[in-house]
N, C-alpha and C positions, 0 to 999 in steps of 0.2 A: 643347364639343368637337366638330370639323365629325365628322361620318362619311362613311366613305368615299367613298358614291355622292353626296358633296356636292359634289366636284370630277368634272369631264370626263373620263372617261377614256380613252385607257388616257394614264396615267400609272406614274411609277417611285417606288416606295415604300421605306425604309428600318427597319426593328423595330428603335426606339433601345434597345430593351433588349440584344438579339443583338448589336446594333453595340457596344455599348458592352464587353461580355463582350470579345466580340474585338478589342478594344483591349488593356482589362487583359490577357489572354491573351499579347498580343506582347509591351505593357510590363514582363509579370516573366519573358522570358524576355529580349528585347533593347530595352534601358533607354536613353534618353537619345543619343548619337552611335554606341550599336552600329548602330542603325536608321536610314535614310534615307529616310522613304516617300518612296514612287514618286506621283508624280501624277498621273501618267496612265491612273491605278486609276479617278479620282474626280475630275479638271479641277475641282477647286472651291476657292475661296479662304476660302468656312467650312468646312471639312472641315480643309483644310492649318491654319487659325486654332486648331480642336479640336486636331487634334496637337501643335501649340506649345504648348496650354496646358498638354497630359499628356508635354511635356520631349523634344518633338522638333525641332530647331531648325533642322535642314538637313533640303532637299528635293532630291529627284532629280526630273528633269523628261527630257520626252521632246522636247518643241516648243519653240521661242522664245515661243512666246504662252502658255505657261505660266509658264517665266521671267518674261518682261513683268507678264500679272496678277500673281502672286506678289510680287515687287517694287513695281507698285504699292498695293498695300495689307497694305505694311510687312513683308514674308515674305520680304526680299530679301538677309538676313545672311550667308547658307552655302546656294549655288545650285550644284545640279550638272546639267548639259545632257548626259547620258547617250547622246548620238545623236551623231557626226557633220554637221557643219554649215559650209556656203562662204557663211551671210550676214552677212558681217562688219559692214555700216550698223549690223545691229540689234544686233547683239554689242558696238557701240559703244556705239553707244545706252545701252542697258542701266549697259553700266559708267559712263560719264557722268554716270545718274541715281544711283551710287550700288551698284549689286549687286553685291554679292562672285561668283564666277560661276567654276565651275571648269568648262573645256571635256572633252570625251573624243574625242582624236585617234585615226587610225588610217593614215594618209600625211602626205608631205611638204605636199596641196594642201592636208590641212585644218588641218596645223600654222600655216601662209602664212594663214590665212583666220581664225584666231585670234589670229594675231599682228598682222595690220590691223584686227581688231576689238576691238583695248585686252587682250584677254584676258592677264593674269598666270601664272594654275594653267592645267596639263592633267595627265589622265591619258592613259596609254598605255594602250588599247581593244584587248584583246588575244582573237583567236577562242581559244577553249576548247572548240569543238565545234559551237553551235550555227553553222550556215551563213549566216553573218548578214553583222554588224559585224565591223571586229578585224584585230587584224594579222597573220601568223605570228609566233610566235616567236622567226623567224633575222631577223626585218626589227627586234625590240624597240630593240638599240644602237641601230642608227642612226636611227631615230626619235628615241628618246631625245635621240641626242647634239647631231641636228639643230633640236629643241624648244630646249636647253640656247644651242648656237648664235643663236638666233632670240632669244634672250634671257627664254626663256619657263621659269617653273617648272613640272619634271613630279614633282608632288606624289607619285607614284606609277601604282598601274596598276588597271585592270576589266577585267573577266570577266563575260559573263550564262555561267552552265549552264543554259539557258532548255530546252535540248534534254531535261531532266532534271526538269522539274516537276512532269511528270502519270505518271512512273514508277511502278505500280502497290504493287511492295514497294519495303517502306522499306529494307532491305539492301542493295537492289539502287542504291535512290536513293543512296544513302552512296557507295556503290562508286564510284558515277558521278560523285560530285559530287567525292569523293577523289580519282582520273584527271582530272577537268578539272583541281580548285586547285594541281595537280602542277607544271601548264602555268605556271598564274598566279602559283603561287612562282616557280619560276625565271624569269618575267620581270621579276617582284620584285628579286628577287638581282639583276639586269641595273639600272634604272632607281632602284631606295631609294626615298625619299618614305615618308611617313606613313604613306598612304592602299591600302585594297588593296580596293574596290567591287567588291562581286560580290552573287548571291542573288537570291532571289527569293520568294512566300509558298510555295511549293512545295518549296524549299532551309533555309527562315527558319531552323532549328534545327539543322542536320547541318552548313551549312559552316562550318566552324571556324575557317578562314585567313579567312577577311575582316575587314576591321575594324567595316566596315560593310557592312547588309543592305538590298538595294533592292527591298524588298513593298511593294506598295498592296492587293494584291486580298482578304489577310485580311480588311479590315473587312467585306468585303461576302460575299464568294465565289461561287462560281456550280453549276451542276453539275455539272461537270468538275471541278474543283475539291474538289468532293463527293468523288470517287470514291477520292482520298486520304487516307490516313488520316492528318487533320491536325486539330487541337486546335478550331480552328474553324466559324462556325455561316455556312449562307444566313442574310444580313440583310437580301439585296433582293431583291424583286420585282417584277413589271407589274402592275399592278391595269385588270383591265376588265368588260370586264360585256357578261352574256350578250343578244343582241341580234335571235338569232333562232333558232327550232327547227325541226326535221323533223321529227315524229314516228315517221315510217314505219322509217326506217331508225335511227334513236334517235342524231340530228347535233343538236350545239349548235354554234352562231359565237357568235365574241366579238367586238369591233371593237378587236385589238391584232393587228398584224400586222409584218413584218419592217421598218417604218417607226418601229416601237420600240423593235425586240430585235434583236439579230447572230444569225445561223444558224451562224455560221464553224465551230461546237461542237455542233452538232445543234438539236434543237427544243426547246422549253423545256417543261420537266414542270410538275404542276399534279395537286394532289390529285381521287380519283374519276375525272379521264380523263385520254386519253391525244388529241395532237394529231394527227390525220391529216393532215391537208394547211395550211398557209399562203399566206395571199400579199400583200399591199400592208398591207391595213385590217384584212382580217382573218383567224383561225384558226377552223378547226375541227373540231370536239373532238368522239370518241367515249369514250360513258364505259368505265371501267374493267371494272364487272360489268353483270352483265344482269339486271333485274328486273323487278317491277311497276310499278315507281315510278322513271322515269323522275329523272337525277341531277341534269339540271338545266331550269333553268326561265327562261322571258326578266325579266331584270333583274337577275336572278344576279349581285354578284360575284365574280368568282374571281382567283385569283393565282396567277401565271404564274411558274414558277419561271425563273432567269437564267440560257440556257447559257455565255455569254459576258460577264464582268463590264465590261470595258475596251471598247467597241465600243458596248454594249449604252446604258452609262451616255451617250457624248457624242452620242448621240442627241435626249437629252432636258434642256429648257434648267433642270430642275430637278430635286432629291429630296423628297418628302412624307414628312416622319418621322412614323411609328408608334408611339404610347402606348397600351398596350395597348384594341387594335384602333380609336382613333379618332387622328383628325387632328393634329397638334400641330406645328405651324409646318413650315415645309421650310427643305431650302438648297440655295440657285444655283447651277446648274452652268457656270460663266460664265468656261473655260479652253479652250473648244472651238474648235477650229482650229488653224492651225498659225502 
């Protein structure tokens, strides 16, 4: 097996043992159709294939590009576009090539687009507290009736309680989920249908209403999710090399910057150091403890813990697989883009 420094850094790496443990934990709580893995977290048909082998045949997508890639790789049997779209021509192309697609809708315009795109099945997307997409509860009756007049099958509802994913206290998080799902339950009583799609990694075991949970980050985690009391571990790191040392100020510089990790949730973290600042291709590191022996030297390989998994993965063309400290293959990140 190859060593970590055999590859050009920086690169994104996943610890296979931790990844597998995370998957097994989720399988024990949300097996089969009770989880619809969210492809936006990993954007990889290789990983989607692993999940299918683990019993997950339906996938949740944020972009049409994800739908297209999954369908092209034989993973299009049960796809949900959990995002509003007006791109009817690309939807029709998917359907014409045999993909089974459900689309989230929250307006007459998105319903019309679904109809024009040859989509037969929709979910009414309901705002349950996150200030993003989703109709008001008062609009559910009119929209579901409109969709049915258009000849669409309203299979149920969708509502994402994303504003609660990082609520620190578990009891507060549960209370918030219950409140959000009361809205979705009322919406479902109006629409009917077999599907109530909701949730994510932060609420995967608290959301008792949803028939399917849309979680993806659990496979990798990140420093923000790790601040919440979840049973999953961080499996993802940026592998970087120390390329410069400033001994007087006790600074080290590595070759990973904001072109290799997302910073919307803060700075990456690492063992024996703290990132002072970062730029396009560099991060400057200070040691966490002052001692006679400097913590880093030129040529050292360091692992940066990722602040936000989804946009970080989207910056990389592949995930390098690590096993017992060595490189053991890779997974392509082939669903980037829109």
